[in-house]
C-alpha positions as MATLAB code, in Angstrom:
seq = 'MDKTAIKNFAIESRRKLIAAIKLQMKVLGITEEQISDKLETSTSEIEYYVDDRNPITGSNIVKRQKLVVELHEREKATDYETAYNELVEEVAYTWFNRLIAIRFMEVNGYLPSWIRVLSSSSGRNEPDIMLRSEADLVPYLGAFSNEEQAIMVHASETEATVDMDAKYRMLFIKQANALNANLPHLFEKTNDYAELLFTPNYHDGVIQHLINDIDEVDFDVTRGGQVEIIGWLY';
ca = [
     -13.094  -15.959  -16.784;
     -12.423  -12.623  -18.828;
      -8.795  -12.928  -19.541;
      -9.073   -9.615  -21.672;
     -10.085   -7.666  -18.447;
      -7.534   -9.532  -16.416;
      -4.824   -8.399  -18.863;
      -6.068   -4.897  -19.147;
      -6.331   -4.439  -15.392;
      -2.759   -5.890  -14.849;
      -1.147   -3.582  -17.293;
      -3.235   -0.416  -16.285;
      -2.498   -1.305  -12.450;
       1.358   -1.226  -13.082;
       1.102    1.910  -14.879;
      -0.743    3.477  -12.152;
       1.217    2.103   -9.167;
       4.492    3.299  -10.863;
       2.894    6.872  -11.409;
       1.575    6.795   -7.792;
       4.945    5.781   -6.328;
       6.917    8.496   -8.454;
       4.446   11.025   -7.213;
       4.671   10.147   -3.588;
       8.677   10.239   -3.923;
       8.388   13.626   -5.530;
       6.503   14.945   -2.463;
       9.636   13.761   -0.620;
      11.777   15.601   -2.686;
      13.160   12.628   -4.803;
      12.638   12.576   -8.751;
      14.336   10.763  -11.302;
      16.991   13.528  -11.575;
      17.919   14.467   -7.870;
      17.309   14.044   -4.122;
      16.628   17.549   -2.789;
      17.484   18.859    0.458;
      14.704   19.778    2.916;
      13.293   23.429    2.941;
      14.464   25.761    5.319;
      11.026   25.918    6.939;
      11.703   22.415    8.224;
      12.110   21.682   11.783;
      13.579   18.668   13.769;
       9.640   17.356   14.032;
       8.356   18.436   10.586;
      10.188   18.280    7.200;
       9.050   20.010    4.038;
      10.650   19.161    0.536;
       8.161   20.547   -1.987;
       6.243   23.223   -0.058;
       4.356   23.648    3.419;
       1.205   21.693    2.074;
       3.209   18.283    2.215;
       4.773   17.997    5.854;
       6.674   14.656    6.877;
       6.421   13.948   10.288;
       6.629   11.116   12.855;
       8.338    7.841   11.839;
       7.973    8.960    8.029;
      11.110   11.195    8.804;
      13.042    8.124    9.367;
      11.760    6.190    6.461;
      12.593    8.944    4.097;
      16.178    8.868    5.421;
      16.287    4.927    4.776;
      15.010    5.581    1.257;
      17.877    7.908    0.603;
      20.225    5.345    1.823;
      18.845    2.728   -0.303;
      18.827    4.891   -3.466;
      22.599    5.625   -2.829;
      23.616    2.119   -2.250;
      21.799    0.928   -5.390;
      23.698    3.981   -7.351;
      26.887    2.736   -6.559;
      26.180   -0.476   -8.860;
      24.899    1.471  -11.785;
      23.903    5.202  -11.778;
      21.246    7.412  -10.068;
      18.436    7.424  -12.694;
      18.765    3.502  -12.861;
      18.722    3.102   -9.221;
      15.745    5.257   -9.052;
      13.714    3.374  -11.811;
      14.682   -0.056  -10.487;
      13.555    0.734   -7.127;
      10.032    2.292   -8.390;
       9.630   -0.872  -10.325;
      10.392   -3.121   -7.294;
       8.004   -1.363   -5.062;
       5.254   -1.244   -7.456;
       5.699   -5.163   -8.027;
       5.709   -5.888   -4.608;
       2.428   -4.110   -3.705;
       0.878   -5.647   -6.793;
       1.754   -9.290   -5.516;
       0.516   -8.364   -2.156;
      -3.065   -6.953   -3.601;
      -3.569   -9.817   -5.716;
      -2.848  -12.515   -2.839;
      -5.312  -10.299   -0.276;
      -8.042  -10.353   -2.887;
      -7.873  -14.102   -3.276;
      -7.566  -14.625    0.381;
     -10.459  -12.262    1.066;
     -12.526  -13.757   -1.340;
     -11.982  -17.519   -0.269;
     -11.939  -17.004    3.598;
      -8.494  -17.471    3.795;
      -7.462  -14.564    5.886;
      -6.798  -15.448    9.509;
      -9.130  -12.546   10.603;
     -12.036  -13.585    8.124;
     -12.258   -9.524    7.684;
     -12.301   -8.351    4.136;
      -9.314   -5.899    3.542;
     -10.013   -4.375    0.002;
     -14.000   -4.944   -0.264;
     -17.109   -4.903    1.770;
     -19.021   -8.160    2.269;
     -22.182   -6.219    2.656;
     -21.757   -3.804   -0.338;
     -20.525   -0.665    1.554;
     -18.108    1.477   -0.012;
     -15.695    1.150    2.942;
     -13.919   -2.181    3.167;
     -14.877   -4.254    6.166;
     -11.476   -3.684    7.948;
     -12.312   -0.075    8.195;
     -15.389   -0.595   10.206;
     -13.574   -2.632   13.069;
     -12.429   -1.250   16.053;
      -8.902   -1.587   17.192;
      -9.809   -4.005   19.869;
     -11.403   -6.359   16.994;
      -8.121   -6.226   14.942;
      -5.539   -6.625   17.714;
      -5.792  -10.195   17.816;
      -4.955  -10.523   13.807;
      -2.802   -7.480   13.201;
      -0.929   -7.017   16.597;
      -0.665   -4.054   18.960;
      -1.162   -0.797   17.758;
       1.744    1.578   18.378;
       0.746    5.160   19.849;
       1.207    6.563   16.214;
      -1.191    4.112   14.749;
      -3.548    4.731   17.680;
      -3.518    8.424   16.989;
      -4.365    7.797   13.328;
      -7.605    5.429   14.294;
      -8.850    8.120   16.709;
      -8.261   10.984   14.498;
     -10.074    9.348   11.510;
     -13.110    8.301   13.791;
     -13.341   11.920   15.198;
     -13.099   13.769   11.747;
     -14.213   11.345    9.216;
     -12.356   13.357    6.477;
     -11.193   11.789    3.282;
      -7.697   12.490    4.179;
      -7.629   11.060    7.480;
      -9.897    7.964    6.099;
      -7.103    7.509    3.795;
      -4.394    7.452    6.388;
      -6.386    5.041    8.507;
      -6.724    2.576    5.409;
      -3.148    2.969    4.485;
      -2.052    2.005    8.061;
      -4.405   -0.891    8.373;
      -3.647   -2.247    5.142;
       0.204   -2.347    5.736;
      -0.262   -3.819    8.899;
      -2.554   -6.623    7.557;
       0.236   -7.191    4.876;
       2.869   -7.262    7.546;
       0.758   -9.708    9.967;
       0.361  -12.092    7.100;
       4.190  -12.643    7.189;
       3.337  -15.351    9.979;
       1.334  -17.324    7.401;
       3.083  -16.615    3.940;
       6.710  -15.452    4.829;
       7.859  -15.464    1.137;
       5.178  -13.300   -0.074;
       4.425  -11.079    2.881;
       7.958  -10.294    3.803;
       8.337   -7.513    6.463;
       8.282   -4.547    4.174;
      11.202   -2.073    4.111;
      10.337    1.203    5.482;
      10.792    3.054    2.459;
       8.380    0.604    0.534;
       5.757    1.467    3.272;
       6.277    4.992    2.901;
       5.962    4.759   -0.936;
       2.465    2.902   -1.172;
      -0.472    4.936   -0.701;
      -3.490    2.782   -1.055;
      -7.089    3.949   -1.125;
     -10.339    2.100   -1.641;
     -12.369    4.576   -3.222;
     -10.258    5.229   -6.306;
      -7.279    3.699   -8.254;
      -6.074    0.113   -8.363;
      -8.031   -1.370   -5.347;
     -11.210   -0.015   -6.932;
     -10.420   -1.244  -10.301;
      -9.334   -4.828   -8.791;
     -12.768   -4.981   -6.910;
     -14.936   -3.365  -10.061;
     -13.213   -4.829  -13.222;
     -12.557   -8.449  -12.250;
     -15.514  -10.557  -11.347;
     -15.275  -11.882   -7.780;
     -16.357  -15.270   -9.173;
     -13.079  -15.412  -10.732;
     -11.183  -15.596   -7.406;
     -13.756  -17.782   -5.750;
     -12.701  -21.274   -5.821;
     -16.281  -22.554   -4.803;
     -17.876  -20.825   -7.708;
     -15.469  -21.693  -10.455;
     -12.744  -19.318   -9.638;
      -9.151  -20.981   -9.896;
      -5.710  -20.263   -8.738;
      -5.060  -19.975  -12.600;
      -6.118  -16.273  -12.083;
      -2.772  -15.413   -9.981;
      -0.777  -16.580  -12.685;
      -2.620  -14.743  -15.345;
      -2.400  -11.609  -13.435;
       1.069  -11.744  -12.580;
];
């Protein structure tokens, strides 16, 4: 087990997750200094906070509202800047824990579906979950809402990177929520704002480094991997 690689990954992942969450919050008009009002170009169905290239639609509008409420509640106990940074750290830590748990589970065949979420069992660029149909996934992830079905269809029709990222983000969060039935303390039902701030993709960032930088053997209990790796990463 390469403990140096594990340490470097954990430190760098924390930094990248925090940076990604802060960037997502900025798109939502929320920074360490303030919470911005929506732009005048917004409508009842589409909200803009930075420019017209970053629309917020559908359920994300409600999720942002809940994020703002959460920040104001935390602000009462301290101050806005502290509330902002504590929330960012909490969301980063939550998703890091879940990423590591899912990696351990998929390598060892512990996921109820036996479908890999972060990687491919056949060496493809896309994780196995991206190649499954809605019908394949419903028994393990639950029914898909109309919004989720639209994301699946749009991704299959366009295959554009932005649409594939939206599909992966939806499937990952859906899998994390489904695991609540198996590991309720680790996979608590995510707060709406935590889902809004997590923007995973499989071709860059923390997930790619997790797959490429840490040998799969270190996670595989049949090939020398041990639960110890989870402790080292945390």
